[in-house]
C-alpha positions in Angstrom: 136.0 107.0 138.0 136.0 103.2 137.9 137.3 100.9 140.8 136.9 97.8 138.9 139.7 95.3 138.2 141.8 95.3 134.1 140.6 91.8 132.7 144.4 91.1 133.2 145.0 92.1 136.9 142.4 89.8 138.0 143.6 86.6 135.6 146.6 87.6 137.7 145.2 87.4 140.6 143.8 83.6 139.4 146.0 82.4 137.9 147.9 83.2 141.2 145.6 81.7 144.1 145.3 78.8 142.5 149.2 78.3 141.9 149.4 79.0 145.8 145.9 76.8 146.4 148.2 73.5 144.7 152.1 74.6 145.4 152.2 76.2 148.8 150.2 73.8 151.8 149.8 74.7 155.3 151.9 71.9 156.4 154.7 73.4 154.0 154.1 77.0 155.1 154.7 75.4 159.0 158.2 74.3 158.0 159.3 77.3 156.5 158.3 79.1 160.0 160.0 76.8 162.2 163.0 76.7 160.3 163.0 80.5 159.5 163.8 79.2 155.9 161.6 79.8 152.0 163.3 77.3 149.7 164.6 79.0 146.9 163.5 77.1 144.8 159.8 78.8 145.4 161.5 81.6 143.6 161.8 80.0 140.5 158.4 78.4 141.1 157.4 81.8 140.9 159.3 82.8 138.0 157.6 80.4 136.0 154.2 81.7 136.5 155.4 84.7 134.5 155.1 87.1 138.4 158.9 88.3 138.4 159.6 90.2 135.1 156.2 92.9 136.1 158.4 95.3 137.2 161.3 96.5 134.0 160.5 96.2 130.5 160.9 93.4 127.6 164.4 94.8 126.1 165.6 94.0 129.0 163.5 90.0 130.2 160.7 91.5 130.9 156.9 92.1 130.7 156.6 95.6 131.0 156.4 97.9 134.6 152.8 96.5 135.9 153.2 98.7 139.4 149.2 97.4 140.0 150.1 94.2 138.8 153.4 93.7 140.7 151.2 95.2 143.6 148.5 92.6 143.3 150.9 89.5 143.4 152.7 90.9 146.8 149.3 90.8 147.8 148.0 87.3 146.2 151.5 85.9 148.0 151.3 86.9 151.0 147.7 85.6 152.1 149.4 82.1 152.1 152.9 83.7 154.4 153.8 86.6 154.0 158.2 85.5 153.4 156.8 83.8 150.4 155.9 87.5 149.5 159.4 88.9 150.7 161.1 86.9 148.7 159.3 87.7 145.8 159.8 91.9 146.6 163.8 90.8 147.1 163.8 88.8 143.8 160.8 91.5 141.8 161.5 95.1 143.6 165.6 95.1 145.0 166.5 93.5 142.2 164.0 94.2 139.1 163.0 97.6 139.8 166.2 99.4 140.5 169.1 98.2 138.6 166.5 98.7 135.5 166.2 101.8 137.0 169.7 102.7 137.9 171.9 99.6 137.1 174.2 100.2 133.8 174.0 99.2 131.1 176.5 96.5 131.3 174.3 95.6 134.6 171.3 95.2 133.3 172.1 92.7 130.5 173.5 90.1 132.8 171.2 90.1 135.8 167.8 91.2 134.5 166.6 88.1 132.9 167.9 86.8 135.5 165.7 87.8 137.4 162.8 87.2 134.9 163.4 83.1 136.2 163.2 83.1 139.2 166.9 82.4 139.8 168.4 85.8 141.2 167.6 87.7 144.5 169.0 90.6 146.2 169.3 92.3 149.7 169.4 95.9 151.3 172.2 96.9 152.9 170.6 100.8 154.0 170.1 100.2 158.1 173.1 99.9 160.1 173.6 99.4 163.9 174.1 103.1 165.0 172.4 105.4 161.8 168.3 103.7 160.9 166.0 106.1 159.6 168.6 108.6 158.6 170.9 107.0 155.4 172.9 110.5 154.9 174.7 109.2 157.9 175.6 105.9 157.2 179.2 105.3 158.7 180.0 102.4 156.7 183.2 103.3 154.5 184.2 102.8 150.6 187.3 103.4 149.1 187.8 103.5 144.8 191.1 102.2 144.8 191.6 101.9 140.9 190.0 99.7 139.5 188.4 98.2 142.7 186.2 99.5 145.4 187.5 98.4 149.4 184.4 97.8 151.9 184.2 98.2 155.9 181.5 98.8 158.1 178.0 96.6 159.4 174.8 96.4 157.9 171.3 96.0 159.9 168.2 95.0 158.9 169.9 93.0 156.1 166.8 91.0 154.7 167.1 87.5 153.0 171.0 88.7 152.7 171.8 84.9 153.9 170.4 83.5 150.9 171.0 86.3 148.4 173.2 86.2 145.3 173.7 90.1 145.4 173.5 93.0 148.6 172.5 96.5 147.4 174.9 98.1 150.0 174.7 102.0 150.9 178.4 103.2 151.7 179.3 106.6 152.6 182.1 107.3 150.0 183.7 110.5 150.5 184.0 111.4 154.1 185.2 114.9 153.3 181.9 115.6 151.1 178.5 117.1 151.5 175.8 115.6 152.3 173.8 113.5 150.1 176.7 113.5 148.3 179.3 111.6 149.5 177.1 108.2 149.0 177.4 105.1 146.9 175.7 101.9 146.3 178.3 99.3 145.6 176.4 95.6 144.5 178.6 92.7 146.8 178.0 89.2 146.9 177.1 88.0 150.6 180.3 85.2 149.6 182.8 87.9 149.0 186.6 86.7 151.1 185.2 89.1 154.0 181.9 90.1 154.5 180.4 87.2 157.7 176.2 87.5 157.8 174.8 86.8 161.0 170.9 86.1 161.1 169.3 87.8 163.7 165.9 86.1 165.1 163.1 87.7 165.3 159.5 87.2 167.1 158.0 87.3 162.8 159.0 86.9 159.9 160.0 83.7 160.1 161.4 82.8 156.0 162.6 85.1 155.1 164.7 86.5 157.8 166.6 89.7 158.3 170.9 89.8 159.4 173.6 91.3 160.4 175.7 92.0 157.8 180.1 92.5 158.7 182.2 94.0 155.8 186.6 93.7 156.2 188.4 94.9 153.7 186.0 93.6 151.7 187.3 94.4 147.8 184.6 94.5 144.6 185.4 95.6 141.3 184.8 99.5 140.2 182.2 97.9 137.6 180.0 96.3 140.6 179.3 100.2 141.4 175.6 100.5 141.0 175.4 102.5 137.5 178.7 102.2 137.1 181.4 104.0 138.0 180.6 107.3 137.2 177.6 107.4 139.6 180.8 107.4 142.6 179.7 109.4 145.2 175.7 109.9 143.6 174.2 106.8 145.7 171.0 109.4 146.9 169.8 110.0 143.4 169.3 106.3 143.3 167.7 106.2 146.4 165.3 108.7 145.8 165.1 108.5 142.2 162.5 106.7 140.0 161.6 103.3 141.9 161.5 105.0 145.6 157.3 105.5 145.8 156.4 102.6 144.1 159.0 100.8 147.0 157.0 102.0 149.8 154.0 99.8 147.8 155.2 96.1 148.9 155.1 96.5 153.0 150.9 97.7 152.9 150.4 95.1 149.8 153.1 92.7 152.1 149.9 94.1 155.4 146.8 93.5 153.4 147.4 90.2 152.5 148.3 89.0 156.0 144.7 91.2 156.9 142.7 89.5 154.5 143.9 85.9 155.9 143.1 86.7 158.8 139.8 87.9 157.9 138.9 84.6 156.4 141.0 82.5 159.2 138.3 84.4 162.1 135.5 84.9 159.7 135.0 81.2 158.9 136.5 80.1 162.9 132.8 82.4 164.3 130.5 79.6 161.9 131.7 77.3 162.6 133.0 77.1 167.2 129.9 76.8 169.1 129.5 78.0 172.7 126.4 78.8 175.1 123.9 76.4 172.0 125.1 78.5 168.8 127.5 79.8 166.4 130.0 82.5 167.5 129.1 84.4 164.7 125.7 84.6 165.6 126.6 86.8 169.0 126.6 90.4 167.6 129.9 91.5 169.4 131.4 89.2 167.3 129.2 90.4 164.2 130.3 93.6 164.9 134.2 92.7 165.6 133.9 91.0 161.8 132.0 93.6 160.6 134.2 96.6 161.5 137.1 94.6 159.9 136.0 94.1 156.6 135.1 97.3 156.1 138.2 98.6 157.2 140.1 96.5 155.1 138.4 97.9 151.6 139.2 101.1 152.9 142.8 99.7 152.8 142.6 97.6 149.8 141.2 101.0 148.1 143.6 103.2 149.1 146.2 100.7 147.8 145.3 100.4 144.5 144.5 104.0 144.1 147.9 104.6 145.0 149.2 101.8 143.1 147.1 103.7 139.9 149.3 107.0 140.8 152.8 105.8 140.2 151.8 103.7 136.8 149.7 106.3 135.7 153.8 108.6 136.9 151.7 110.7 139.2 152.2 113.0 141.7 152.6 110.3 144.4 155.0 111.1 147.1 152.7 112.0 150.2 150.3 109.6 148.9 152.3 106.3 149.0 153.7 108.2 152.4 149.7 107.7 153.6 149.1 104.1 151.9 152.6 102.7 153.9 151.3 104.4 157.0 147.4 104.7 157.0 146.9 100.5 155.4 150.1 99.1 158.0 147.9 100.8 161.0 144.9 99.7 160.0 145.8 95.8 158.9 147.6 95.8 161.8 143.9 96.9 164.0 142.2 94.4 161.9 144.7 91.5 163.0 144.4 91.5 166.0 140.4 92.1 166.3 140.6 88.3 164.4 143.3 87.4 167.1 140.7 88.8 169.4 137.7 86.8 167.9 139.3 83.5 168.9 139.7 83.5 172.1 142.8 81.0 172.7 142.9 79.7 170.0 144.0 82.8 168.1 146.9 82.4 170.2 148.0 79.2 170.2 150.3 77.2 167.6 148.3 74.7 164.7 146.4 78.1 163.7 147.2 80.9 161.0 146.3 83.1 163.6 149.8 83.5 165.7 151.5 83.3 162.8 149.6 86.0 161.4 150.1 88.8 164.3 153.5 88.2 164.9 153.7 88.9 161.0 151.4 92.0 161.2 153.8 93.6 163.7 156.8 94.5 161.3 154.6 96.2 158.8 154.1 99.2 160.2 158.5 99.0 160.8 160.4 98.2 158.3 160.0 100.2 155.0 159.9 103.2 156.5 158.2 103.6 160.1 154.9 105.0 160.6 156.5 107.6 162.6 158.4 108.6 159.8 155.5 108.7 157.1 153.9 111.0 159.2 156.6 113.6 159.3 157.0 112.8 154.8 153.7 113.5 155.5 153.8 117.1 157.3 157.1 117.8 155.4 155.6 117.2 151.3 152.4 119.8 152.1 154.5 121.6 153.5 153.6 122.2 157.9 156.1 124.7 159.8 158.2 122.3 161.6 158.9 123.6 165.2 
């Protein structure tokens, strides 16, 4: 069993770190956080590095599906700011991975080359005001009338909807049909007539904001059905398709990047801050907190890349990906809060990255399937009897 990174992965990691050090300053991050917006130009810059083609093949303009490389890119881009990696995910994972897995030939030909260039990003329209984890119960309606789809309803927690080029809208396409066989995905431009978006202010994840989206008799061509008209009422198989397990890696990769950045700041602070005549890193309580955090981050890293390797090699990973999402995000949250404790009041004040790391890390145990949902998934996969 070899835990060493392959050479191309190490080179990729080093390239991203050099890009971040040169192109993403702390002043830029502070401005993006304050404005709650990251310039789309950053996605183009990331595309120029070749990072946006890591989830689909060369025949569609990508560089080959490399799940481990995708995970590395998310982790490293999350270190300066979690939402920078979130912007990357909105293109490469939401768009690239799903369009290759489920899109029609025409959708792949039109969309995927633009994804590679960093010129398209996407939003997920899954959750609704009355629907969270129970996605088959979505209430947004879609009617296929001739060569048009008419959409009415609302979506919530639709991240990047106000800057996306297309929203993946999960809708109820046959209200009388059997559960799971009455859903469809439709690609909807946010600027289509009848679509309104409203930013929802949250305590963290600034720069890649989440939105409420309303659809009032929105009309799009039937060719915008994900996979084409023949996939009407087949949205569930697309949602639960081959991209699902890989997508469970996105949030833990974000969490690991944030927690590593928090550890770096707390460690440096402990080496520089003096109290009672010595650096605080010499006090046993501080040393133990940082050592414990380092150990937990190593465990989280091993679990994340173990699962990425399973998925990359197309091995069974349904339970393992839920374990990874749950364990890594919860562990990284604990580590970040410990790092804040090390920094005391400075970890609670603006002007340090720590205050933002805390705001951001709290979201990772919620979105992408909450901890409770992942625990249910694990129990179900191992066939634990239900009450």
